[in-house]
RONU-329516 format. One line per 10 residues: number of its first residue (from 0); their letters; for each residue y negated, z negated, x negated of C-alpha. Coordinates in nm, 3 decimals. Layout:
NUM> a> Y/Z/X ~ ...
// end
This chain:
0> maekdsqslr> -4.763/-24.703/-9.555 ~ -4.710/-24.731/-9.933 ~ -4.718/-25.113/-9.899 ~ -4.442/-25.099/-9.633 ~ -4.230/-24.872/-9.857 ~ -4.261/-25.110/-10.152 ~ -4.154/-25.406/-9.932 ~ -3.851/-25.208/-9.816 ~ -3.762/-25.130/-10.176 ~ -3.782/-25.498/-10.277
10> lertrspqsa> -3.566/-25.593/-9.977 ~ -3.299/-25.339/-10.080 ~ -3.290/-25.480/-10.435 ~ -3.237/-25.835/-10.312 ~ -2.937/-25.751/-10.097 ~ -2.610/-25.915/-10.197 ~ -2.329/-25.698/-10.339 ~ -2.114/-25.786/-10.038 ~ -2.369/-25.659/-9.786 ~ -2.423/-25.346/-9.992
20> sasapapqst> -2.054/-25.273/-10.002 ~ -2.023/-25.344/-9.630 ~ -2.302/-25.098/-9.545 ~ -2.165/-24.825/-9.773 ~ -1.983/-24.543/-9.597 ~ -1.605/-24.536/-9.620 ~ -1.481/-24.302/-9.893 ~ -1.328/-23.979/-9.777 ~ -0.959/-23.938/-9.827 ~ -0.845/-23.716/-10.109
30> pasqstpapq> -0.521/-23.531/-10.159 ~ -0.241/-23.721/-10.333 ~ -0.266/-23.494/-10.635 ~ -0.636/-23.583/-10.679 ~ -0.607/-23.953/-10.611 ~ -0.691/-24.190/-10.892 ~ -0.481/-24.499/-10.965 ~ -0.612/-24.836/-10.851 ~ -0.784/-25.032/-11.129 ~ -0.564/-25.296/-11.288
40> pahapaprtk> -0.679/-25.660/-11.285 ~ -0.834/-25.778/-11.604 ~ -0.568/-26.045/-11.650 ~ -0.268/-25.819/-11.588 ~ -0.045/-25.781/-11.894 ~ -0.012/-25.438/-12.047 ~ 0.316/-25.267/-11.961 ~ 0.576/-25.274/-12.235 ~ 0.757/-24.953/-12.299 ~ 1.014/-25.093/-12.537
50> sppledaler> 1.162/-25.440/-12.572 ~ 1.133/-25.606/-12.913 ~ 1.455/-25.642/-13.117 ~ 1.467/-26.022/-13.072 ~ 1.454/-25.995/-12.693 ~ 1.718/-25.723/-12.700 ~ 1.938/-25.950/-12.909 ~ 1.903/-26.238/-12.664 ~ 1.981/-26.013/-12.369 ~ 2.285/-25.881/-12.554
60> iesilstnvp> 2.406/-26.237/-12.624 ~ 2.359/-26.326/-12.258 ~ 2.548/-26.018/-12.141 ~ 2.836/-26.091/-12.377 ~ 2.868/-26.464/-12.313 ~ 2.817/-26.464/-11.937 ~ 2.920/-26.264/-11.636 ~ 2.682/-26.125/-11.376 ~ 2.650/-26.453/-11.189 ~ 2.304/-26.523/-11.046
70> legmdplaag> 2.134/-26.843/-11.153 ~ 2.111/-27.034/-10.826 ~ 1.789/-27.225/-10.779 ~ 1.623/-27.056/-11.071 ~ 1.251/-27.106/-11.069 ~ 1.082/-26.796/-10.922 ~ 0.831/-26.812/-11.202 ~ 1.080/-26.801/-11.490 ~ 0.862/-26.673/-11.768 ~ 0.902/-26.301/-11.805
80> pgaarirkrg> 0.738/-25.975/-11.709 ~ 0.637/-25.895/-11.354 ~ 0.595/-26.162/-11.091 ~ 0.695/-26.431/-11.338 ~ 0.366/-26.379/-11.520 ~ 0.139/-26.391/-11.214 ~ -0.111/-26.669/-11.261 ~ -0.361/-26.813/-11.016 ~ -0.598/-27.098/-11.071 ~ -0.493/-27.408/-10.883
90> vhdhyyfdrl> -0.616/-27.762/-10.855 ~ -0.588/-27.923/-11.198 ~ -0.825/-28.216/-11.154 ~ -0.549/-28.451/-11.272 ~ -0.586/-28.349/-11.637 ~ -0.803/-28.563/-11.862 ~ -0.935/-28.266/-12.062 ~ -1.094/-27.954/-11.913 ~ -0.913/-27.734/-12.163 ~ -0.578/-27.828/-12.009
100> aremplpgra> -0.691/-27.694/-11.669 ~ -0.820/-27.367/-11.811 ~ -0.625/-27.048/-11.756 ~ -0.508/-26.898/-12.082 ~ -0.335/-26.571/-12.173 ~ 0.038/-26.616/-12.189 ~ 0.181/-26.615/-12.543 ~ 0.283/-26.287/-12.699 ~ 0.637/-26.214/-12.807 ~ 0.596/-26.342/-13.164
110> lewamiatlf> 0.437/-26.667/-13.049 ~ 0.694/-26.702/-12.770 ~ 0.980/-26.687/-13.020 ~ 0.800/-26.933/-13.246 ~ 0.776/-27.170/-12.949 ~ 1.147/-27.133/-12.875 ~ 1.229/-27.208/-13.239 ~ 1.010/-27.519/-13.226 ~ 1.182/-27.639/-12.908 ~ 1.515/-27.593/-13.085
120> lvmflagwnd> 1.378/-27.799/-13.375 ~ 1.298/-28.085/-13.135 ~ 1.657/-28.086/-13.013 ~ 1.785/-28.068/-13.372 ~ 1.587/-28.385/-13.444 ~ 1.736/-28.555/-13.136 ~ 2.088/-28.464/-13.248 ~ 2.009/-28.573/-13.603 ~ 1.909/-28.917/-13.476 ~ 2.212/-28.962/-13.247
130> gsqgpllpsl> 2.469/-28.838/-13.495 ~ 2.365/-29.057/-13.788 ~ 2.440/-29.399/-13.638 ~ 2.821/-29.382/-13.659 ~ 2.865/-29.343/-14.038 ~ 2.578/-29.587/-14.108 ~ 2.704/-29.861/-13.876 ~ 2.954/-30.039/-14.109 ~ 2.707/-30.030/-14.402 ~ 2.422/-30.160/-14.185
140> qryykvdylv> 2.648/-30.445/-14.072 ~ 2.711/-30.542/-14.433 ~ 2.346/-30.504/-14.534 ~ 2.212/-30.724/-14.253 ~ 2.525/-30.949/-14.246 ~ 2.576/-30.919/-13.868 ~ 2.880/-30.861/-13.645 ~ 2.957/-30.587/-13.390 ~ 2.757/-30.753/-13.112 ~ 2.440/-30.811/-13.313
150> isiiwlfnsv> 2.434/-30.465/-13.469 ~ 2.477/-30.319/-13.119 ~ 2.139/-30.467/-13.022 ~ 1.975/-30.160/-13.177 ~ 2.112/-29.952/-12.887 ~ 1.991/-30.207/-12.633 ~ 1.637/-30.188/-12.768 ~ 1.674/-29.812/-12.786 ~ 1.737/-29.813/-12.410 ~ 1.410/-30.000/-12.352
160> gfmaaglsnv> 1.227/-29.711/-12.514 ~ 1.418/-29.454/-12.307 ~ 1.338/-29.638/-11.984 ~ 0.971/-29.646/-12.084 ~ 0.989/-29.268/-12.135 ~ 1.145/-29.214/-11.791 ~ 0.877/-29.418/-11.617 ~ 0.580/-29.282/-11.812 ~ 0.677/-28.915/-11.837 ~ 0.540/-28.807/-11.495
170> wlsdrfgfgi> 0.205/-28.980/-11.549 ~ 0.167/-28.855/-11.906 ~ 0.263/-28.500/-11.807 ~ 0.009/-28.493/-11.523 ~ -0.270/-28.625/-11.747 ~ -0.204/-28.457/-12.082 ~ 0.057/-28.182/-12.039 ~ 0.338/-28.065/-12.264 ~ 0.123/-27.979/-12.567 ~ 0.008/-28.339/-12.612
180> vapfgaalqv> 0.303/-28.540/-12.478 ~ 0.570/-28.368/-12.691 ~ 0.385/-28.418/-13.024 ~ 0.308/-28.775/-12.918 ~ 0.681/-28.837/-12.876 ~ 0.756/-28.690/-13.219 ~ 0.476/-28.903/-13.370 ~ 0.640/-29.216/-13.225 ~ 0.954/-29.126/-13.418 ~ 0.748/-29.083/-13.735
190> iayalicwgg> 0.610/-29.435/-13.696 ~ 0.957/-29.577/-13.624 ~ 1.125/-29.418/-13.926 ~ 0.834/-29.532/-14.148 ~ 0.907/-29.891/-14.035 ~ 1.278/-29.887/-14.122 ~ 1.311/-29.656/-14.424 ~ 1.227/-29.937/-14.670 ~ 1.490/-30.190/-14.558 ~ 1.266/-30.437/-14.376
200> pyplfvfafv> 1.385/-30.742/-14.180 ~ 1.632/-30.695/-13.897 ~ 1.381/-30.776/-13.614 ~ 1.153/-30.498/-13.740 ~ 1.454/-30.266/-13.769 ~ 1.546/-30.339/-13.407 ~ 1.188/-30.298/-13.277 ~ 1.163/-29.955/-13.440 ~ 1.442/-29.835/-13.212 ~ 1.218/-29.898/-12.910
210> ligwglglqd> 0.973/-29.643/-13.051 ~ 1.257/-29.403/-13.135 ~ 1.386/-29.426/-12.777 ~ 1.041/-29.374/-12.624 ~ 0.965/-29.077/-12.847 ~ 1.304/-28.909/-12.799 ~ 1.293/-28.965/-12.424 ~ 0.952/-28.799/-12.387 ~ 1.049/-28.501/-12.601 ~ 1.381/-28.457/-12.424
220> aqvnsivsrm> 1.213/-28.452/-12.082 ~ 0.938/-28.212/-12.188 ~ 1.165/-27.967/-12.370 ~ 1.429/-27.947/-12.095 ~ 1.161/-27.893/-11.832 ~ 0.984/-27.608/-12.009 ~ 1.307/-27.428/-12.108 ~ 1.430/-27.439/-11.747 ~ 1.133/-27.217/-11.653 ~ 1.168/-26.962/-11.933
230> khantlmflm> 1.323/-26.620/-11.917 ~ 1.700/-26.635/-11.991 ~ 1.679/-27.007/-11.903 ~ 2.055/-27.053/-11.861 ~ 2.142/-26.907/-12.201 ~ 1.850/-27.077/-12.376 ~ 1.946/-27.413/-12.228 ~ 2.301/-27.387/-12.363 ~ 2.185/-27.261/-12.704 ~ 1.917/-27.529/-12.732
240> havyglgata> 2.169/-27.806/-12.670 ~ 2.403/-27.637/-12.915 ~ 2.126/-27.687/-13.172 ~ 2.129/-28.056/-13.070 ~ 2.497/-28.056/-13.162 ~ 2.410/-27.884/-13.490 ~ 2.172/-28.166/-13.577 ~ 2.432/-28.425/-13.480 ~ 2.685/-28.241/-13.700 ~ 2.458/-28.226/-14.004
250> splvstqfvk> 2.335/-28.586/-13.999 ~ 2.677/-28.753/-14.052 ~ 2.733/-28.527/-14.353 ~ 2.408/-28.652/-14.506 ~ 2.440/-29.016/-14.399 ~ 2.798/-29.034/-14.530 ~ 2.668/-28.935/-14.876 ~ 2.419/-29.222/-14.863 ~ 2.703/-29.457/-14.765 ~ 2.926/-29.340/-15.050
260> riqsrvylyy> 2.659/-29.325/-15.325 ~ 2.394/-29.594/-15.253 ~ 2.560/-29.825/-15.001 ~ 2.339/-30.120/-15.096 ~ 2.028/-29.920/-14.998 ~ 2.169/-29.712/-14.716 ~ 1.843/-29.758/-14.523 ~ 1.688/-29.493/-14.749 ~ 1.861/-29.237/-14.529 ~ 1.583/-29.291/-14.276
270> svslglalft> 1.332/-29.145/-14.521 ~ 1.504/-28.808/-14.462 ~ 1.466/-28.865/-14.087 ~ 1.099/-28.952/-14.147 ~ 1.036/-28.618/-14.319 ~ 1.214/-28.425/-14.043 ~ 1.019/-28.605/-13.767 ~ 0.689/-28.542/-13.947 ~ 0.771/-28.172/-13.982 ~ 0.858/-28.154/-13.610
280> tialilvfrf> 0.529/-28.318/-13.511 ~ 0.326/-28.074/-13.718 ~ 0.522/-27.776/-13.584 ~ 0.463/-27.880/-13.221 ~ 0.089/-27.909/-13.283 ~ 0.047/-27.584/-13.475 ~ 0.270/-27.367/-13.255 ~ 0.183/-27.491/-12.904 ~ -0.179/-27.585/-12.981 ~ -0.182/-27.847/-12.705
290> rtedqvvgkr> -0.092/-27.598/-12.428 ~ 0.039/-27.732/-12.099 ~ 0.365/-27.607/-11.951 ~ 0.180/-27.372/-11.714 ~ -0.020/-27.232/-12.005 ~ 0.306/-27.151/-12.183 ~ 0.524/-27.003/-11.907 ~ 0.276/-26.925/-11.628 ~ 0.172/-27.101/-11.312 ~ 0.445/-27.195/-11.069
300> lpesatpppe> 0.439/-27.007/-10.737 ~ 0.480/-27.201/-10.411 ~ 0.827/-27.180/-10.261 ~ 0.685/-26.997/-9.957 ~ 0.597/-26.706/-10.186 ~ 0.958/-26.629/-10.275 ~ 1.091/-26.311/-10.109 ~ 1.327/-26.353/-9.812 ~ 1.697/-26.281/-9.870 ~ 1.828/-25.934/-9.794
310> pepktdenge> 1.997/-25.916/-9.451 ~ 2.372/-25.867/-9.449 ~ 2.484/-25.526/-9.312 ~ 2.643/-25.530/-8.968 ~ 2.994/-25.395/-8.910 ~ 3.183/-25.263/-8.609 ~ 3.502/-25.405/-8.458 ~ 3.710/-25.232/-8.727 ~ 3.519/-25.401/-9.005 ~ 3.343/-25.081/-9.116
320> elpaelqpen> 2.973/-25.089/-9.196 ~ 2.749/-24.937/-8.929 ~ 2.530/-24.635/-9.019 ~ 2.179/-24.712/-9.143 ~ 2.012/-24.599/-8.818 ~ 2.226/-24.844/-8.617 ~ 2.154/-25.147/-8.832 ~ 1.952/-25.408/-8.634 ~ 1.676/-25.427/-8.891 ~ 1.618/-25.049/-8.859
330> hpdahpdpdp> 1.589/-25.051/-8.478 ~ 1.237/-24.962/-8.357 ~ 1.209/-25.288/-8.163 ~ 1.304/-25.493/-8.467 ~ 0.959/-25.448/-8.623 ~ 0.671/-25.496/-8.376 ~ 0.321/-25.380/-8.454 ~ 0.197/-25.577/-8.753 ~ -0.065/-25.842/-8.708 ~ -0.381/-25.739/-8.898
340> eagrvsestt> -0.409/-26.097/-9.025 ~ -0.047/-26.116/-9.140 ~ -0.110/-25.979/-9.487 ~ -0.374/-26.236/-9.569 ~ -0.253/-26.533/-9.770 ~ -0.462/-26.846/-9.750 ~ -0.559/-27.047/-10.052 ~ -0.347/-27.336/-9.925 ~ -0.032/-27.125/-9.950 ~ -0.099/-26.977/-10.291
350> dfkhqdsstk> -0.209/-27.294/-10.467 ~ -0.011/-27.614/-10.490 ~ -0.194/-27.906/-10.345 ~ -0.188/-28.152/-10.628 ~ -0.002/-28.474/-10.568 ~ -0.083/-28.775/-10.778 ~ 0.178/-28.905/-11.020 ~ 0.279/-29.201/-10.805 ~ 0.347/-28.975/-10.506 ~ 0.565/-28.744/-10.713
360> lkrilsmpkv> 0.753/-29.038/-10.860 ~ 0.814/-29.185/-10.514 ~ 0.949/-28.851/-10.389 ~ 1.182/-28.826/-10.687 ~ 1.307/-29.183/-10.654 ~ 1.367/-29.142/-10.280 ~ 1.618/-28.857/-10.326 ~ 1.987/-28.964/-10.338 ~ 2.076/-28.643/-10.523 ~ 1.846/-28.744/-10.810
370> wglclyifly> 2.019/-29.081/-10.837 ~ 2.358/-28.910/-10.836 ~ 2.249/-28.689/-11.126 ~ 2.100/-28.989/-11.307 ~ 2.416/-29.197/-11.277 ~ 2.635/-28.909/-11.388 ~ 2.422/-28.824/-11.693 ~ 2.400/-29.197/-11.777 ~ 2.779/-29.210/-11.811 ~ 2.819/-28.869/-11.974
380> vgvevtiggw> 2.561/-28.913/-12.252 ~ 2.679/-29.272/-12.297 ~ 3.035/-29.148/-12.360 ~ 2.914/-28.875/-12.594 ~ 2.703/-29.105/-12.813 ~ 2.954/-29.394/-12.800 ~ 3.232/-29.171/-12.933 ~ 3.002/-29.033/-13.203 ~ 2.878/-29.381/-13.291 ~ 3.200/-29.583/-13.286
390> attfliaerg> 3.467/-29.327/-13.387 ~ 3.417/-29.398/-13.759 ~ 3.452/-29.773/-13.708 ~ 3.758/-29.719/-13.489 ~ 3.933/-29.502/-13.749 ~ 3.859/-29.745/-14.031 ~ 3.976/-30.053/-13.836 ~ 4.266/-29.907/-13.638 ~ 4.389/-29.604/-13.835 ~ 4.340/-29.718/-14.194
400> gddssgyvss> 4.056/-29.479/-14.275 ~ 3.790/-29.521/-14.545 ~ 3.420/-29.436/-14.580 ~ 3.508/-29.065/-14.561 ~ 3.600/-29.121/-14.195 ~ 3.232/-29.053/-14.128 ~ 3.317/-28.685/-14.147 ~ 3.511/-28.725/-13.821 ~ 3.178/-28.778/-13.646 ~ 3.067/-28.444/-13.789
410> gffagltlgr> 3.384/-28.287/-13.651 ~ 3.317/-28.431/-13.307 ~ 2.959/-28.305/-13.296 ~ 3.062/-27.970/-13.443 ~ 3.299/-27.938/-13.146 ~ 3.008/-28.030/-12.919 ~ 2.804/-27.747/-13.071 ~ 3.083/-27.490/-13.038 ~ 3.154/-27.592/-12.679 ~ 2.796/-27.525/-12.576
420> vllipvtswi> 2.826/-27.167/-12.702 ~ 3.189/-27.068/-12.657 ~ 3.224/-27.206/-12.304 ~ 2.921/-27.023/-12.160 ~ 3.135/-26.740/-12.014 ~ 3.394/-26.988/-11.880 ~ 3.120/-27.190/-11.711 ~ 2.973/-26.873/-11.558 ~ 3.314/-26.763/-11.434 ~ 3.430/-27.083/-11.264
430> grsnsvwvyt> 3.084/-27.214/-11.169 ~ 2.882/-27.506/-11.299 ~ 3.003/-27.774/-11.057 ~ 3.368/-27.678/-11.104 ~ 3.326/-27.672/-11.482 ~ 3.240/-28.041/-11.490 ~ 3.572/-28.124/-11.323 ~ 3.781/-27.902/-11.551 ~ 3.617/-28.009/-11.877 ~ 3.622/-28.381/-11.793
440> vgaialeivv> 3.989/-28.385/-11.702 ~ 4.069/-28.210/-12.031 ~ 3.859/-28.461/-12.228 ~ 4.038/-28.754/-12.060 ~ 4.375/-28.605/-12.159 ~ 4.263/-28.577/-12.523 ~ 4.131/-28.934/-12.524 ~ 4.477/-29.048/-12.414 ~ 4.616/-28.859/-12.715 ~ 4.377/-29.046/-12.948
450> wttrslmgna> 4.473/-29.377/-12.788 ~ 4.847/-29.328/-12.817 ~ 4.871/-29.140/-13.151 ~ 4.851/-29.335/-13.478 ~ 4.788/-29.033/-13.700 ~ 4.446/-29.033/-13.865 ~ 4.443/-28.654/-13.895 ~ 4.569/-28.612/-13.538 ~ 4.292/-28.836/-13.408 ~ 4.030/-28.640/-13.605
460> vayafvgill> 4.148/-28.308/-13.457 ~ 4.163/-28.453/-13.104 ~ 3.806/-28.583/-13.140 ~ 3.688/-28.233/-13.234 ~ 3.844/-28.088/-12.917 ~ 3.696/-28.369/-12.707 ~ 3.357/-28.258/-12.842 ~ 3.423/-27.896/-12.739 ~ 3.501/-28.000/-12.380 ~ 3.212/-28.245/-12.350
470> gpmypivmmv> 2.962/-28.001/-12.501 ~ 2.858/-27.794/-12.195 ~ 2.804/-28.094/-11.964 ~ 2.443/-28.172/-12.051 ~ 2.298/-27.820/-12.009 ~ 2.505/-27.783/-11.691 ~ 2.344/-28.093/-11.542 ~ 1.994/-27.974/-11.639 ~ 2.046/-27.640/-11.464 ~ 2.202/-27.804/-11.157
480> tvgilpgdlh> 1.892/-28.027/-11.138 ~ 1.675/-27.714/-11.130 ~ 1.901/-27.555/-10.870 ~ 1.910/-27.831/-10.608 ~ 1.557/-27.976/-10.626 ~ 1.215/-27.841/-10.515 ~ 1.021/-27.656/-10.782 ~ 0.723/-27.893/-10.789 ~ 0.953/-28.184/-10.878 ~ 1.144/-28.010/-11.158
490> qgaigmvasm> 0.943/-28.154/-11.446 ~ 0.949/-28.512/-11.319 ~ 1.312/-28.499/-11.206 ~ 1.435/-28.342/-11.530 ~ 1.243/-28.609/-11.718 ~ 1.401/-28.883/-11.509 ~ 1.754/-28.743/-11.546 ~ 1.712/-28.682/-11.920 ~ 1.573/-29.032/-11.974 ~ 1.860/-29.190/-11.783
500> gqvgsaimpf> 2.098/-29.000/-12.007 ~ 1.928/-29.147/-12.310 ~ 1.943/-29.494/-12.153 ~ 2.318/-29.443/-12.121 ~ 2.332/-29.336/-12.485 ~ 2.178/-29.673/-12.573 ~ 2.341/-29.916/-12.330 ~ 2.702/-29.794/-12.341 ~ 2.740/-29.820/-12.721 ~ 2.599/-30.174/-12.686
510> itggisnarg> 2.856/-30.256/-12.415 ~ 3.130/-30.113/-12.635 ~ 3.010/-30.322/-12.928 ~ 3.007/-30.640/-12.721 ~ 3.361/-30.585/-12.591 ~ 3.486/-30.478/-12.935 ~ 3.346/-30.797/-13.084 ~ 3.560/-31.000/-12.843 ~ 3.873/-30.783/-12.804 ~ 3.877/-30.549/-13.102
520> vwilqplmia> 3.754/-30.195/-13.156 ~ 4.082/-30.051/-13.017 ~ 3.919/-30.096/-12.674 ~ 3.707/-29.785/-12.742 ~ 3.963/-29.539/-12.600 ~ 4.043/-29.709/-12.265 ~ 3.671/-29.766/-12.212 ~ 3.592/-29.398/-12.265 ~ 3.870/-29.296/-12.026 ~ 3.740/-29.536/-11.760
530> fmgtslviwa> 3.381/-29.418/-11.801 ~ 3.475/-29.049/-11.777 ~ 3.689/-29.114/-11.468 ~ 3.397/-29.295/-11.305 ~ 3.166/-29.004/-11.387 ~ 3.392/-28.770/-11.190 ~ 3.372/-28.997/-10.886 ~ 2.992/-28.985/-10.905 ~ 2.992/-28.607/-10.958 ~ 3.180/-28.567/-10.630
540> fvprerkgwh> 2.864/-28.689/-10.448 ~ 2.622/-28.454/-10.630 ~ 2.539/-28.155/-10.404 ~ 2.675/-27.821/-10.512 ~ 2.430/-27.540/-10.579 ~ 2.599/-27.316/-10.327 ~ 2.903/-27.306/-10.099 ~ 3.236/-27.155/-10.190 ~ 3.489/-27.194/-10.468 ~ 3.256/-27.040/-10.727
550> a> 3.000/-27.320/-10.759
// end
């Protein structure tokens, strides 16, 4: 008998926890006043009782600069408290390193703000690069003894790098994630500036722009993608691209000093760019610590997990809303007995099934709406960089300006910066799609003023206002891309659209240089008017985020 009892005891000890819990009696119900709260999951963030001052400041800026217009198509996992921070392990077998697939605690507030500042630094570097070419162009022509067409080759080679970024971004993101790809892009810029800051031969100078284009394209795609998923994404997107304008405003001020003081060694300006690119690379590594996008903002929920829209209330024949008990959704027959299996969510619906990079790229390339966005951003960024790059040459050749005309480029990019801040409430009021029409028509009118007015000062002021109107376009396009495309394609599509914009920023200045070499630099204004008019035709075919006049 004792032997049988000991066998029973060993059998009880070897039972699994599941069988033990299944055999345990159901707990008796307790009054509500005696009930204990359900235990919180170990990974759930602690509730915050008071928002930090920085977050309060950002919310105050957003409330002042924008109206209460919902952000259509906003990612359901925009990083923030609540559902936005829900994380669930998915299939990450596409990463090369196990650490990239590991779930990590989301960054705290201090680290989150440090990350935002670093992302702004990346865009400052991009603006710094784009804004410096205009004032340097005449001096580089004299240094290398080349004409308009040959000096424009730097933009053509730049476009090769941007196209490489557009084609490689999806694959690199799937294998290495944001925390490796973004510093890699900044490191490419470091190498490029190190090649050209000592005044090497022109072929080496041109080749370096391939690396600059590749590095800028990768960073642009990564930064726009991650910001589109953050809390306050709309405001952050506009402010981040305003910082781009700030970099493009500052660089002509610095490069013009190099032109005026050491024109024979103007290439030394790129040593300043080298230091800035090196600082950006180090900041990306130290702040993000090789985190992927999901490890920064949280895992993306499947689209089936988003809550259904609220039903519209029914009205009677007089247009008055029916009482609550007469609403169809409150009728007893409207809600049949629930299925006991209905509350269970399968793994296939809570985890994304990973698609390889080639499949994602094929899906992106097969969407006409993506091509519409790509063609529009190609023309828009091309116009923006062409004006910033050729305005100084135009004013010197056609309006009798001198080397100080480089400050006009600063005025143009300063307008770009202001437009991306001051026009936030206007964009929210009239809608993103409508804003593109209004701002472009205004910019065309001002370009006609520059074309037909011989005043140097008048042209400089008109260029500043053109910058204000062109400023909001880029962040608008990024947010429209998020709004009209599926969530799992956001990163790849944003990368493709951003890279095509950078290709435009390289090819269109080259086209302008080729035509100017044959016809004269006066052709700049009619070309810009034609390109902006064409961009409006393309925008007409881009789907609107929602129906109605406010879109």
